[in-house]
N, C-alpha and C positions, 0 to 999 in steps of 0.2 A: 101327628100330634096326639098327645094323651087326651082322650075324650073327656075324662073327668076334670082335668085341669082346664080344658077349653070351656066346658060348661060352667065351671065356677067363675072363671074370668069373665065370660060373657054376662053372667048374672050380676057380678059386681059392676061392670061397666054400664049395663042397662039400668041398674038401680041408681047409680050416681048421676047418669045423664038423663034420667027420666025418659028413657028410650024404650020402645017396643023391642023386646029381646029378639023377636023373629026377624027384625031388620038387620041385625048384626051379622057380619061375615068376617072371615079371616083376613080379608083385604081392606076392611074398614080401618080408618085411623080415628083417633079421638077427635081430631080437628074436623074431619069429614062428618062426624056424628054431632057436631055442634057443641062439643065439650070444650069450654074455654080453658085457658092455661091454669087458673086456680083450681078449677074442678078436676082437671087432669092430674094435678099434683095430689089432690085429695084421693082420687081414684087409685093412683099408684100406691099411696100410703095404705089405703084400705086393702089392696092386693097383698102388699108386704105383710100386713098384720094378719090377714086371713090365712096365708100360707106359712107364717112365722119365718119369713126370709128377709134379707136386705139386698136390694139391688145396688150394683156399683153406681157411683155418683154420675158417671157419664156413659151409661150404657146406651149405645145408639138406637137400640130397639125401643127405648122409652121416650125419646123426644118426639119425633114425628112419624114413627114407624107404624106398621099395621098391627092389628090385634094378634095376628100370627106371630109377629116379632115379639110382642109382649108375652105371649104364651110361651114362646121359646125361651125367653129370659127367665120365666118362672121355672120351667123345666130344668134349665141349667143351674139355677140357684138351689133347686131341690135335689140335684144329682148327688149321689154319694161322694163325699170328699170336697164338695163345692165350698164348704165353709171351714175346711180343715186348715190348720196352721202347720206349715212344714216344720219338722223337728230337725235339729242339728246335731 
């Protein structure tokens, strides 16, 4: 995992959840951290805005997945060509 992305995602999650950042692990889920569904949506939106990305509507890593899955989704969205539209 890219450490910089991990650190940034952890900071956003901790801020939104009012959670001590040192308690976050890659295996934590938003639900485990006590972040309700509305706050989880706001957290996801903040991550999208922070990284200037858009997640797919039904990315399985965003529902009940771990922070590692969320970080992986950010990395995939930031990958070169992730937002490219195929030419014909």
